[in-house]
All heavy atoms as TSV, in Angstrom:
chain	resi	resn	atom	element	x	y	z
A	1	MET	N	N	-149.261	-284.274	54.317
A	1	MET	CA	C	-148.823	-285.518	53.712
A	1	MET	C	C	-147.360	-285.378	53.287
A	1	MET	O	O	-146.993	-284.447	52.583
A	1	MET	CB	C	-149.722	-285.829	52.518
A	1	MET	CG	C	-149.418	-287.116	51.863
A	1	MET	SD	S	-150.695	-287.406	50.612
A	1	MET	CE	C	-150.344	-289.071	50.259
A	2	ALA	N	N	-146.536	-286.293	53.695
A	2	ALA	CA	C	-145.098	-286.234	53.400
A	2	ALA	C	C	-144.813	-286.657	51.964
A	2	ALA	O	O	-145.418	-287.597	51.450
A	2	ALA	CB	C	-144.338	-287.133	54.363
A	3	GLN	N	N	-143.911	-285.920	51.337
A	3	GLN	CA	C	-143.484	-286.283	49.989
A	3	GLN	C	C	-142.507	-287.437	50.064
A	3	GLN	O	O	-141.721	-287.534	51.005
A	3	GLN	CB	C	-142.785	-285.114	49.308
A	3	GLN	CG	C	-143.703	-284.107	48.702
A	3	GLN	CD	C	-142.896	-283.099	47.892
A	3	GLN	OE1	O	-141.873	-282.631	48.329
A	3	GLN	NE2	N	-143.394	-282.771	46.726
A	4	PRO	N	N	-142.497	-288.321	49.047
A	4	PRO	CA	C	-141.500	-289.386	49.047
A	4	PRO	C	C	-140.105	-288.792	48.845
A	4	PRO	O	O	-139.953	-287.733	48.228
A	4	PRO	CB	C	-141.906	-290.268	47.869
A	4	PRO	CG	C	-142.775	-289.418	47.020
A	4	PRO	CD	C	-143.397	-288.397	47.914
A	5	LYS	N	N	-139.112	-289.451	49.380
A	5	LYS	CA	C	-137.740	-288.977	49.244
A	5	LYS	C	C	-137.302	-289.033	47.795
A	5	LYS	O	O	-137.636	-289.969	47.065
A	5	LYS	CB	C	-136.809	-289.827	50.100
A	5	LYS	CG	C	-137.074	-289.680	51.575
A	5	LYS	CD	C	-136.120	-290.530	52.370
A	5	LYS	CE	C	-136.404	-290.395	53.850
A	5	LYS	NZ	N	-135.535	-291.225	54.649
A	6	ARG	N	N	-136.541	-288.020	47.358
A	6	ARG	CA	C	-136.095	-287.965	45.968
A	6	ARG	C	C	-135.004	-288.992	45.688
A	6	ARG	O	O	-134.943	-289.555	44.606
A	6	ARG	CB	C	-135.586	-286.563	45.641
A	6	ARG	CG	C	-134.996	-286.513	44.248
A	6	ARG	CD	C	-135.218	-285.242	43.562
A	6	ARG	NE	N	-134.686	-285.319	42.205
A	6	ARG	CZ	C	-134.561	-284.307	41.421
A	6	ARG	NH1	N	-134.939	-283.127	41.832
A	6	ARG	NH2	N	-134.095	-284.442	40.218
A	7	PHE	N	N	-134.109	-289.224	46.644
A	7	PHE	CA	C	-133.002	-290.144	46.447
A	7	PHE	C	C	-133.187	-291.383	47.313
A	7	PHE	O	O	-133.656	-291.286	48.448
A	7	PHE	CB	C	-131.673	-289.472	46.810
A	7	PHE	CG	C	-131.315	-288.348	45.881
A	7	PHE	CD1	C	-131.687	-287.053	46.177
A	7	PHE	CD2	C	-130.624	-288.587	44.714
A	7	PHE	CE1	C	-131.359	-286.004	45.331
A	7	PHE	CE2	C	-130.293	-287.553	43.856
A	7	PHE	CZ	C	-130.665	-286.256	44.158
A	8	ILE	N	N	-132.790	-292.535	46.767
A	8	ILE	CA	C	-132.810	-293.761	47.556
A	8	ILE	C	C	-131.421	-294.385	47.502
A	8	ILE	O	O	-130.752	-294.352	46.467
A	8	ILE	CB	C	-133.889	-294.760	47.085
A	8	ILE	CG1	C	-133.687	-295.171	45.632
A	8	ILE	CG2	C	-135.275	-294.220	47.297
A	8	ILE	CD1	C	-134.582	-296.303	45.193
A	9	LYS	N	N	-131.000	-294.943	48.641
A	9	LYS	CA	C	-129.705	-295.613	48.706
A	9	LYS	C	C	-129.884	-297.035	48.193
A	9	LYS	O	O	-130.737	-297.774	48.695
A	9	LYS	CB	C	-129.183	-295.622	50.138
A	9	LYS	CG	C	-127.804	-296.210	50.250
A	9	LYS	CD	C	-127.137	-296.114	51.613
A	9	LYS	CE	C	-127.957	-295.842	52.783
A	9	LYS	NZ	N	-127.228	-295.886	54.055
A	10	ILE	N	N	-129.072	-297.410	47.196
A	10	ILE	CA	C	-129.213	-298.751	46.628
A	10	ILE	C	C	-128.011	-299.640	46.930
A	10	ILE	O	O	-128.046	-300.831	46.639
A	10	ILE	CB	C	-129.508	-298.700	45.117
A	10	ILE	CG1	C	-128.414	-297.973	44.351
A	10	ILE	CG2	C	-130.857	-298.050	44.860
A	10	ILE	CD1	C	-128.621	-297.989	42.837
A	11	TYR	N	N	-126.936	-299.078	47.501
A	11	TYR	CA	C	-125.768	-299.877	47.863
A	11	TYR	C	C	-124.979	-299.135	48.928
A	11	TYR	O	O	-124.913	-297.907	48.913
A	11	TYR	CB	C	-124.872	-300.115	46.642
A	11	TYR	CG	C	-123.618	-300.894	46.950
A	11	TYR	CD1	C	-123.658	-302.279	47.103
A	11	TYR	CD2	C	-122.404	-300.255	47.118
A	11	TYR	CE1	C	-122.522	-302.996	47.401
A	11	TYR	CE2	C	-121.252	-300.970	47.414
A	11	TYR	CZ	C	-121.320	-302.342	47.558
A	11	TYR	OH	O	-120.190	-303.051	47.859
A	12	SER	N	N	-124.372	-299.887	49.853
A	12	SER	CA	C	-123.554	-299.285	50.890
A	12	SER	C	C	-122.411	-300.226	51.230
A	12	SER	O	O	-122.601	-301.450	51.305
A	12	SER	CB	C	-124.408	-299.033	52.139
A	12	SER	OG	O	-123.633	-298.428	53.136
A	13	GLN	N	N	-121.225	-299.646	51.432
A	13	GLN	CA	C	-120.035	-300.425	51.794
A	13	GLN	C	C	-119.193	-299.585	52.741
A	13	GLN	O	O	-118.829	-298.462	52.401
A	13	GLN	CB	C	-119.244	-300.750	50.529
A	13	GLN	CG	C	-117.887	-301.356	50.758
A	13	GLN	CD	C	-117.124	-301.544	49.459
A	13	GLN	OE1	O	-117.698	-301.969	48.464
A	13	GLN	NE2	N	-115.859	-301.203	49.467
A	14	GLY	N	N	-118.895	-300.100	53.935
A	14	GLY	CA	C	-118.036	-299.407	54.880
A	14	GLY	C	C	-118.810	-298.620	55.916
A	14	GLY	O	O	-119.997	-298.353	55.764
A	15	LYS	N	N	-118.077	-298.255	56.987
A	15	LYS	CA	C	-118.674	-297.473	58.082
A	15	LYS	C	C	-118.001	-296.106	58.211
A	15	LYS	O	O	-118.603	-295.092	57.945
A	15	LYS	CB	C	-118.555	-298.238	59.407
A	15	LYS	CG	C	-119.280	-299.553	59.434
A	15	LYS	CD	C	-120.731	-299.362	59.659
A	15	LYS	CE	C	-121.416	-300.713	59.742
A	15	LYS	NZ	N	-122.787	-300.659	59.431
A	16	MET	N	N	-116.730	-296.088	58.613
A	16	MET	CA	C	-116.011	-294.819	58.770
A	16	MET	C	C	-115.455	-294.320	57.442
A	16	MET	O	O	-115.246	-293.132	57.258
A	16	MET	CB	C	-114.873	-294.968	59.782
A	16	MET	CG	C	-115.362	-295.158	61.200
A	16	MET	SD	S	-116.357	-293.779	61.781
A	16	MET	CE	C	-115.131	-292.509	61.906
A	17	GLN	N	N	-115.186	-295.233	56.534
A	17	GLN	CA	C	-114.825	-294.856	55.173
A	17	GLN	C	C	-115.436	-295.890	54.249
A	17	GLN	O	O	-115.521	-297.071	54.578
A	17	GLN	CB	C	-113.317	-294.750	54.972
A	17	GLN	CG	C	-112.556	-296.049	54.914
A	17	GLN	CD	C	-111.079	-295.792	54.656
A	17	GLN	OE1	O	-110.518	-294.826	55.151
A	17	GLN	NE2	N	-110.461	-296.651	53.904
A	18	GLY	N	N	-115.920	-295.441	53.127
A	18	GLY	CA	C	-116.575	-296.374	52.228
A	18	GLY	C	C	-117.276	-295.662	51.094
A	18	GLY	O	O	-116.958	-294.515	50.755
A	19	PHE	N	N	-118.257	-296.379	50.543
A	19	PHE	CA	C	-118.983	-295.904	49.375
A	19	PHE	C	C	-120.468	-296.198	49.530
A	19	PHE	O	O	-120.851	-297.159	50.173
A	19	PHE	CB	C	-118.499	-296.630	48.104
A	19	PHE	CG	C	-117.033	-296.474	47.847
A	19	PHE	CD1	C	-116.133	-297.430	48.278
A	19	PHE	CD2	C	-116.554	-295.357	47.183
A	19	PHE	CE1	C	-114.777	-297.289	48.044
A	19	PHE	CE2	C	-115.209	-295.207	46.949
A	19	PHE	CZ	C	-114.318	-296.167	47.381
A	20	GLU	N	N	-121.259	-295.355	48.906
A	20	GLU	CA	C	-122.698	-295.596	48.782
A	20	GLU	C	C	-123.099	-295.240	47.361
A	20	GLU	O	O	-122.512	-294.343	46.745
A	20	GLU	CB	C	-123.491	-294.720	49.757
A	20	GLU	CG	C	-123.230	-295.042	51.202
A	20	GLU	CD	C	-123.924	-294.101	52.166
A	20	GLU	OE1	O	-124.450	-293.060	51.733
A	20	GLU	OE2	O	-123.932	-294.415	53.358
A	21	VAL	N	N	-124.090	-295.945	46.846
A	21	VAL	CA	C	-124.658	-295.605	45.546
A	21	VAL	C	C	-126.088	-295.152	45.803
A	21	VAL	O	O	-126.876	-295.859	46.440
A	21	VAL	CB	C	-124.629	-296.805	44.571
A	21	VAL	CG1	C	-125.321	-296.446	43.266
A	21	VAL	CG2	C	-123.190	-297.242	44.307
A	22	TRP	N	N	-126.378	-293.950	45.318
A	22	TRP	CA	C	-127.704	-293.352	45.468
A	22	TRP	C	C	-128.333	-293.188	44.094
A	22	TRP	O	O	-127.630	-292.913	43.121
A	22	TRP	CB	C	-127.597	-291.987	46.149
A	22	TRP	CG	C	-127.221	-292.080	47.585
A	22	TRP	CD1	C	-125.973	-292.251	48.096
A	22	TRP	CD2	C	-128.103	-292.029	48.699
A	22	TRP	NE1	N	-126.025	-292.302	49.473
A	22	TRP	CE2	C	-127.318	-292.166	49.864
A	22	TRP	CE3	C	-129.479	-291.881	48.830
A	22	TRP	CZ2	C	-127.877	-292.158	51.133
A	22	TRP	CZ3	C	-130.016	-291.862	50.095
A	22	TRP	CH2	C	-129.226	-292.006	51.234
A	23	ALA	N	N	-129.636	-293.341	43.998
A	23	ALA	CA	C	-130.339	-293.156	42.736
A	23	ALA	C	C	-131.377	-292.048	42.889
A	23	ALA	O	O	-132.080	-291.971	43.900
A	23	ALA	CB	C	-131.024	-294.449	42.304
A	24	ASP	N	N	-131.448	-291.196	41.891
A	24	ASP	CA	C	-132.443	-290.125	41.832
A	24	ASP	C	C	-133.743	-290.740	41.318
A	24	ASP	O	O	-133.789	-291.277	40.217
A	24	ASP	CB	C	-131.946	-289.037	40.882
A	24	ASP	CG	C	-132.872	-287.849	40.801
A	24	ASP	OD1	O	-134.093	-288.000	41.008
A	24	ASP	OD2	O	-132.369	-286.748	40.499
A	25	ARG	N	N	-134.799	-290.681	42.113
A	25	ARG	CA	C	-136.069	-291.301	41.723
A	25	ARG	C	C	-136.708	-290.610	40.536
A	25	ARG	O	O	-137.474	-291.230	39.801
A	25	ARG	CB	C	-137.034	-291.293	42.902
A	25	ARG	CG	C	-136.590	-292.229	44.014
A	25	ARG	CD	C	-137.575	-292.276	45.140
A	25	ARG	NE	N	-138.895	-292.528	44.598
A	25	ARG	CZ	C	-140.025	-292.158	45.188
A	25	ARG	NH1	N	-139.992	-291.537	46.327
A	25	ARG	NH2	N	-141.183	-292.416	44.639
A	26	ASP	N	N	-136.420	-289.327	40.321
A	26	ASP	CA	C	-137.021	-288.606	39.191
A	26	ASP	C	C	-136.354	-288.940	37.869
A	26	ASP	O	O	-137.019	-289.102	36.850
A	26	ASP	CB	C	-136.960	-287.096	39.420
A	26	ASP	CG	C	-137.906	-286.636	40.521
A	26	ASP	OD1	O	-138.760	-287.434	40.946
A	26	ASP	OD2	O	-137.777	-285.484	40.943
A	27	THR	N	N	-135.021	-289.032	37.861
A	27	THR	CA	C	-134.291	-289.239	36.606
A	27	THR	C	C	-133.736	-290.644	36.445
A	27	THR	O	O	-133.415	-291.050	35.337
A	27	THR	CB	C	-133.108	-288.253	36.513
A	27	THR	OG1	O	-132.180	-288.543	37.570
A	27	THR	CG2	C	-133.581	-286.815	36.603
A	28	GLY	N	N	-133.567	-291.374	37.551
A	28	GLY	CA	C	-132.966	-292.704	37.510
A	28	GLY	C	C	-131.447	-292.683	37.518
A	28	GLY	O	O	-130.815	-293.729	37.569
A	29	VAL	N	N	-130.833	-291.503	37.477
A	29	VAL	CA	C	-129.373	-291.396	37.454
A	29	VAL	C	C	-128.804	-291.871	38.791
A	29	VAL	O	O	-129.323	-291.535	39.850
A	29	VAL	CB	C	-128.926	-289.944	37.163
A	29	VAL	CG1	C	-127.411	-289.805	37.290
A	29	VAL	CG2	C	-129.379	-289.524	35.781
A	30	GLN	N	N	-127.717	-292.667	38.717
A	30	GLN	CA	C	-127.043	-293.162	39.910
A	30	GLN	C	C	-125.838	-292.293	40.226
A	30	GLN	O	O	-125.148	-291.815	39.335
A	30	GLN	CB	C	-126.576	-294.604	39.715
A	30	GLN	CG	C	-127.699	-295.596	39.610
A	30	GLN	CD	C	-127.181	-297.017	39.506
A	30	GLN	OE1	O	-126.016	-297.300	39.744
A	30	GLN	NE2	N	-128.055	-297.924	39.131
A	31	TYR	N	N	-125.586	-292.102	41.538
A	31	TYR	CA	C	-124.470	-291.297	42.016
A	31	TYR	C	C	-123.637	-292.109	42.992
A	31	TYR	O	O	-124.185	-292.855	43.810
A	31	TYR	CB	C	-124.976	-290.034	42.732
A	31	TYR	CG	C	-125.720	-289.108	41.823
A	31	TYR	CD1	C	-127.084	-289.247	41.612
A	31	TYR	CD2	C	-125.056	-288.102	41.138
A	31	TYR	CE1	C	-127.775	-288.403	40.754
A	31	TYR	CE2	C	-125.733	-287.244	40.286
A	31	TYR	CZ	C	-127.094	-287.412	40.098
A	31	TYR	OH	O	-127.761	-286.576	39.245
A	32	LEU	N	N	-122.313	-291.949	42.907
A	32	LEU	CA	C	-121.401	-292.574	43.853
A	32	LEU	C	C	-121.044	-291.538	44.914
A	32	LEU	O	O	-120.576	-290.445	44.597
A	32	LEU	CB	C	-120.128	-293.048	43.155
A	32	LEU	CG	C	-119.063	-293.646	44.076
A	32	LEU	CD1	C	-119.553	-294.960	44.680
A	32	LEU	CD2	C	-117.773	-293.847	43.320
A	33	PHE	N	N	-121.274	-291.890	46.176
A	33	PHE	CA	C	-120.936	-291.042	47.306
A	33	PHE	C	C	-119.802	-291.745	48.055
A	33	PHE	O	O	-119.974	-292.858	48.553
A	33	PHE	CB	C	-122.158	-290.866	48.213
A	33	PHE	CG	C	-121.882	-290.116	49.474
A	33	PHE	CD1	C	-121.556	-288.771	49.445
A	33	PHE	CD2	C	-121.965	-290.742	50.706
A	33	PHE	CE1	C	-121.308	-288.066	50.617
A	33	PHE	CE2	C	-121.720	-290.055	51.880
A	33	PHE	CZ	C	-121.391	-288.713	51.829
A	34	ALA	N	N	-118.617	-291.134	48.096
A	34	ALA	CA	C	-117.462	-291.695	48.790
A	34	ALA	C	C	-117.203	-290.872	50.045
A	34	ALA	O	O	-117.291	-289.640	50.013
A	34	ALA	CB	C	-116.238	-291.669	47.884
A	35	PHE	N	N	-116.871	-291.548	51.145
A	35	PHE	CA	C	-116.640	-290.832	52.396
A	35	PHE	C	C	-115.486	-291.472	53.161
A	35	PHE	O	O	-115.224	-292.663	53.039
A	35	PHE	CB	C	-117.904	-290.797	53.256
A	35	PHE	CG	C	-118.460	-292.162	53.572
A	35	PHE	CD1	C	-118.106	-292.814	54.733
A	35	PHE	CD2	C	-119.334	-292.777	52.700
A	35	PHE	CE1	C	-118.619	-294.077	55.024
A	35	PHE	CE2	C	-119.852	-294.042	52.977
A	35	PHE	CZ	C	-119.492	-294.691	54.155
A	36	SER	N	N	-114.795	-290.633	53.917
A	36	SER	CA	C	-113.697	-291.084	54.769
A	36	SER	C	C	-113.584	-290.082	55.917
A	36	SER	O	O	-113.142	-288.947	55.715
A	36	SER	CB	C	-112.384	-291.147	53.984
A	36	SER	OG	O	-111.328	-291.573	54.826
A	37	GLY	N	N	-114.011	-290.501	57.111
A	37	GLY	CA	C	-114.006	-289.589	58.257
A	37	GLY	C	C	-114.911	-288.400	57.994
A	37	GLY	O	O	-116.094	-288.554	57.711
A	38	TYR	N	N	-114.333	-287.183	58.030
A	38	TYR	CA	C	-115.118	-285.970	57.807
A	38	TYR	C	C	-115.122	-285.528	56.341
A	38	TYR	O	O	-115.758	-284.537	55.996
A	38	TYR	CB	C	-114.582	-284.826	58.671
A	38	TYR	CG	C	-114.797	-285.054	60.146
A	38	TYR	CD1	C	-113.734	-285.356	60.982
A	38	TYR	CD2	C	-116.071	-284.985	60.693
A	38	TYR	CE1	C	-113.927	-285.575	62.334
A	38	TYR	CE2	C	-116.279	-285.197	62.045
A	38	TYR	CZ	C	-115.205	-285.492	62.856
A	38	TYR	OH	O	-115.409	-285.700	64.201
A	39	ALA	N	N	-114.415	-286.234	55.479
A	39	ALA	CA	C	-114.344	-285.866	54.060
A	39	ALA	C	C	-115.327	-286.709	53.252
A	39	ALA	O	O	-115.596	-287.860	53.582
A	39	ALA	CB	C	-112.929	-286.078	53.531
A	40	ALA	N	N	-115.875	-286.118	52.190
A	40	ALA	CA	C	-116.812	-286.844	51.343
A	40	ALA	C	C	-116.862	-286.197	49.965
A	40	ALA	O	O	-116.481	-285.042	49.793
A	40	ALA	CB	C	-118.210	-286.840	51.968
A	41	GLY	N	N	-117.335	-286.960	49.002
A	41	GLY	CA	C	-117.513	-286.446	47.655
A	41	GLY	C	C	-118.594	-287.240	46.943
A	41	GLY	O	O	-118.898	-288.372	47.318
A	42	ILE	N	N	-119.171	-286.638	45.927
A	42	ILE	CA	C	-120.231	-287.296	45.172
A	42	ILE	C	C	-120.028	-287.019	43.687
A	42	ILE	O	O	-119.586	-285.931	43.299
A	42	ILE	CB	C	-121.634	-286.829	45.646
A	42	ILE	CG1	C	-122.718	-287.707	45.039
A	42	ILE	CG2	C	-121.855	-285.360	45.372
A	42	ILE	CD1	C	-124.066	-287.564	45.719
A	43	THR	N	N	-120.331	-288.022	42.859
A	43	THR	CA	C	-120.187	-287.885	41.417
A	43	THR	C	C	-121.163	-288.838	40.742
A	43	THR	O	O	-121.489	-289.889	41.305
A	43	THR	CB	C	-118.737	-288.197	40.973
A	43	THR	OG1	O	-118.586	-287.907	39.596
A	43	THR	CG2	C	-118.364	-289.643	41.227
A	44	PRO	N	N	-121.661	-288.501	39.558
A	44	PRO	CA	C	-122.531	-289.448	38.854
A	44	PRO	C	C	-121.720	-290.659	38.393
A	44	PRO	O	O	-120.547	-290.535	38.035
A	44	PRO	CB	C	-123.066	-288.655	37.663
A	44	PRO	CG	C	-122.184	-287.474	37.527
A	44	PRO	CD	C	-121.514	-287.246	38.837
A	45	LEU	N	N	-122.338	-291.824	38.425
A	45	LEU	CA	C	-121.703	-293.023	37.890
A	45	LEU	C	C	-121.830	-292.989	36.372
A	45	LEU	O	O	-122.889	-292.655	35.832
A	45	LEU	CB	C	-122.390	-294.280	38.426
A	45	LEU	CG	C	-122.053	-294.674	39.850
A	45	LEU	CD1	C	-122.926	-295.852	40.284
A	45	LEU	CD2	C	-120.598	-295.045	39.970
A	46	LEU	N	N	-120.757	-293.359	35.683
A	46	LEU	CA	C	-120.739	-293.343	34.219
A	46	LEU	C	C	-120.533	-294.745	33.681
A	46	LEU	O	O	-119.801	-295.547	34.267
A	46	LEU	CB	C	-119.621	-292.425	33.707
A	46	LEU	CG	C	-119.647	-290.982	34.219
A	46	LEU	CD1	C	-118.447	-290.227	33.679
A	46	LEU	CD2	C	-120.937	-290.295	33.835
A	47	ASN	N	N	-121.149	-295.025	32.533
A	47	ASN	CA	C	-120.944	-296.319	31.886
A	47	ASN	C	C	-119.699	-296.253	31.007
A	47	ASN	O	O	-118.995	-295.239	30.979
A	47	ASN	CB	C	-122.188	-296.755	31.108
A	47	ASN	CG	C	-122.509	-295.866	29.935
A	47	ASN	OD1	O	-121.671	-295.100	29.454
A	47	ASN	ND2	N	-123.739	-295.959	29.452
A	48	ALA	N	N	-119.404	-297.300	30.260
A	48	ALA	CA	C	-118.195	-297.364	29.435
A	48	ALA	C	C	-118.176	-296.300	28.339
A	48	ALA	O	O	-117.110	-295.907	27.871
A	48	ALA	CB	C	-118.059	-298.748	28.817
A	49	ASP	N	N	-119.341	-295.804	27.932
A	49	ASP	CA	C	-119.427	-294.773	26.896
A	49	ASP	C	C	-119.314	-293.361	27.473
A	49	ASP	O	O	-119.363	-292.379	26.731
A	49	ASP	CB	C	-120.749	-294.885	26.132
A	49	ASP	CG	C	-120.868	-296.190	25.370
A	49	ASP	OD1	O	-119.826	-296.705	24.904
A	49	ASP	OD2	O	-122.003	-296.694	25.234
A	50	GLY	N	N	-119.203	-293.256	28.785
A	50	GLY	CA	C	-119.107	-291.949	29.425
A	50	GLY	C	C	-120.452	-291.306	29.703
A	50	GLY	O	O	-120.520	-290.141	30.087
A	51	LYS	N	N	-121.533	-292.065	29.538
A	51	LYS	CA	C	-122.877	-291.546	29.815
A	51	LYS	C	C	-123.309	-291.980	31.213
A	51	LYS	O	O	-122.867	-293.015	31.714
A	51	LYS	CB	C	-123.867	-292.070	28.777
A	51	LYS	CG	C	-123.549	-291.576	27.385
A	51	LYS	CD	C	-124.558	-292.081	26.388
A	51	LYS	CE	C	-124.179	-291.558	25.000
A	51	LYS	NZ	N	-125.078	-292.048	23.983
A	52	PRO	N	N	-124.184	-291.219	31.876
A	52	PRO	CA	C	-124.628	-291.587	33.227
A	52	PRO	C	C	-125.330	-292.942	33.253
A	52	PRO	O	O	-126.046	-293.309	32.310
A	52	PRO	CB	C	-125.616	-290.478	33.596
A	52	PRO	CG	C	-125.302	-289.348	32.689
A	52	PRO	CD	C	-124.763	-289.951	31.433
A	53	VAL	N	N	-125.102	-293.672	34.342
A	53	VAL	CA	C	-125.809	-294.935	34.569
A	53	VAL	C	C	-127.221	-294.575	35.019
A	53	VAL	O	O	-127.402	-293.827	35.981
A	53	VAL	CB	C	-125.099	-295.784	35.636
A	53	VAL	CG1	C	-125.905	-297.030	35.955
A	53	VAL	CG2	C	-123.691	-296.142	35.181
A	54	VAL	N	N	-128.221	-295.093	34.318
A	54	VAL	CA	C	-129.620	-294.782	34.618
A	54	VAL	C	C	-130.354	-296.076	34.947
A	54	VAL	O	O	-130.293	-297.045	34.193
A	54	VAL	CB	C	-130.302	-294.077	33.424
A	54	VAL	CG1	C	-131.759	-293.793	33.736
A	54	VAL	CG2	C	-129.564	-292.794	33.075
A	55	THR	N	N	-131.037	-296.081	36.079
A	55	THR	CA	C	-131.847	-297.211	36.503
A	55	THR	C	C	-133.288	-296.968	36.057
A	55	THR	O	O	-133.831	-295.890	36.310
A	55	THR	CB	C	-131.806	-297.357	38.038
A	55	THR	OG1	O	-130.451	-297.484	38.451
A	55	THR	CG2	C	-132.593	-298.562	38.496
A	56	PRO	N	N	-133.913	-297.941	35.383
A	56	PRO	CA	C	-135.319	-297.766	34.988
A	56	PRO	C	C	-136.214	-297.536	36.208
A	56	PRO	O	O	-135.955	-298.058	37.293
A	56	PRO	CB	C	-135.674	-299.092	34.306
A	56	PRO	CG	C	-134.363	-299.702	33.935
A	56	PRO	CD	C	-133.377	-299.225	34.954
A	57	LYS	N	N	-137.267	-296.750	36.029
A	57	LYS	CA	C	-138.159	-296.402	37.147
A	57	LYS	C	C	-138.787	-297.637	37.796
A	57	LYS	O	O	-138.989	-297.670	38.997
A	57	LYS	CB	C	-139.242	-295.432	36.679
A	57	LYS	CG	C	-138.665	-294.072	36.387
A	57	LYS	CD	C	-139.724	-293.019	36.302
A	57	LYS	CE	C	-139.017	-291.697	36.045
A	57	LYS	NZ	N	-139.717	-290.583	36.589
A	58	GLU	N	N	-139.087	-298.663	36.995
A	58	GLU	CA	C	-139.668	-299.890	37.555
A	58	GLU	C	C	-138.701	-300.533	38.541
A	58	GLU	O	O	-139.103	-301.030	39.597
A	58	GLU	CB	C	-140.019	-300.896	36.446
A	58	GLU	CG	C	-141.017	-300.404	35.428
A	58	GLU	CD	C	-140.382	-299.499	34.371
A	58	GLU	OE1	O	-139.179	-299.647	34.073
A	58	GLU	OE2	O	-141.098	-298.634	33.853
A	59	GLU	N	N	-137.409	-300.535	38.202
A	59	GLU	CA	C	-136.393	-301.100	39.079
A	59	GLU	C	C	-136.262	-300.267	40.354
A	59	GLU	O	O	-136.108	-300.813	41.448
A	59	GLU	CB	C	-135.046	-301.181	38.357
A	59	GLU	CG	C	-133.928	-301.745	39.168
A	59	GLU	CD	C	-134.044	-303.236	39.433
A	59	GLU	OE1	O	-134.877	-303.892	38.794
A	59	GLU	OE2	O	-133.298	-303.729	40.276
A	60	LEU	N	N	-136.325	-298.954	40.243
A	60	LEU	CA	C	-136.252	-298.089	41.424
A	60	LEU	C	C	-137.426	-298.327	42.363
A	60	LEU	O	O	-137.259	-298.337	43.575
A	60	LEU	CB	C	-136.206	-296.615	41.015
A	60	LEU	CG	C	-134.896	-296.137	40.383
A	60	LEU	CD1	C	-135.052	-294.698	39.924
A	60	LEU	CD2	C	-133.753	-296.265	41.363
A	61	GLU	N	N	-138.605	-298.542	41.796
A	61	GLU	CA	C	-139.786	-298.823	42.620
A	61	GLU	C	C	-139.591	-300.131	43.377
A	61	GLU	O	O	-139.929	-300.235	44.547
A	61	GLU	CB	C	-141.041	-298.869	41.753
A	61	GLU	CG	C	-141.448	-297.519	41.224
A	61	GLU	CD	C	-142.582	-297.589	40.214
A	61	GLU	OE1	O	-143.135	-298.694	39.998
A	61	GLU	OE2	O	-142.908	-296.537	39.649
A	62	ARG	N	N	-139.018	-301.134	42.703
A	62	ARG	CA	C	-138.777	-302.423	43.356
A	62	ARG	C	C	-137.741	-302.264	44.472
A	62	ARG	O	O	-137.912	-302.799	45.556
A	62	ARG	CB	C	-138.297	-303.466	42.341
A	62	ARG	CG	C	-138.145	-304.865	42.916
A	62	ARG	CD	C	-137.528	-305.826	41.952
A	62	ARG	NE	N	-136.161	-305.513	41.628
A	62	ARG	CZ	C	-135.100	-305.748	42.424
A	62	ARG	NH1	N	-135.292	-306.274	43.614
A	62	ARG	NH2	N	-133.883	-305.450	42.040
A	63	LEU	N	N	-136.678	-301.505	44.218
A	63	LEU	CA	C	-135.652	-301.287	45.227
A	63	LEU	C	C	-136.183	-300.523	46.428
A	63	LEU	O	O	-135.775	-300.773	47.563
A	63	LEU	CB	C	-134.469	-300.517	44.626
A	63	LEU	CG	C	-133.607	-301.271	43.627
A	63	LEU	CD1	C	-132.655	-300.331	42.923
A	63	LEU	CD2	C	-132.843	-302.386	44.320
A	64	GLN	N	N	-137.089	-299.608	46.189
A	64	GLN	CA	C	-137.658	-298.809	47.278
A	64	GLN	C	C	-138.493	-299.686	48.207
A	64	GLN	O	O	-138.542	-299.458	49.405
A	64	GLN	CB	C	-138.507	-297.681	46.726
A	64	GLN	CG	C	-139.016	-296.753	47.794
A	64	GLN	CD	C	-139.815	-295.608	47.224
A	64	GLN	OE1	O	-140.027	-295.534	46.025
A	64	GLN	NE2	N	-140.259	-294.732	48.072
A	65	GLU	N	N	-139.141	-300.708	47.657
A	65	GLU	CA	C	-139.980	-301.591	48.462
A	65	GLU	C	C	-139.169	-302.484	49.392
A	65	GLU	O	O	-139.661	-302.921	50.406
A	65	GLU	CB	C	-140.851	-302.447	47.547
A	65	GLU	CG	C	-141.880	-301.650	46.789
A	65	GLU	CD	C	-142.617	-302.478	45.748
A	65	GLU	OE1	O	-142.285	-303.670	45.590
A	65	GLU	OE2	O	-143.496	-301.915	45.079
A	66	GLU	N	N	-137.902	-302.717	49.051
A	66	GLU	CA	C	-137.054	-303.618	49.863
A	66	GLU	C	C	-136.628	-302.971	51.140
A	66	GLU	O	O	-136.552	-301.844	51.361
A	66	GLU	CB	C	-135.823	-304.032	49.061
A	66	GLU	CG	C	-136.166	-304.909	47.900
A	66	GLU	CD	C	-134.941	-305.292	47.073
A	66	GLU	OE1	O	-133.822	-304.842	47.395
A	66	GLU	OE2	O	-135.113	-306.027	46.115
């Protein structure tokens, strides 16, 4: 039996260069993944207080169904 994927993509912009937002299904923390050609980087998204952006688990379940 296959385990569900830990991360789900919740936003995408661009093809050869762009951004994606991924959410960790266990913690709800969102990450920004930026890419351009062969280069890429990832960092947690932060709110105005400098704390990680966290998506409630109910919202992640709804996003996964889409």
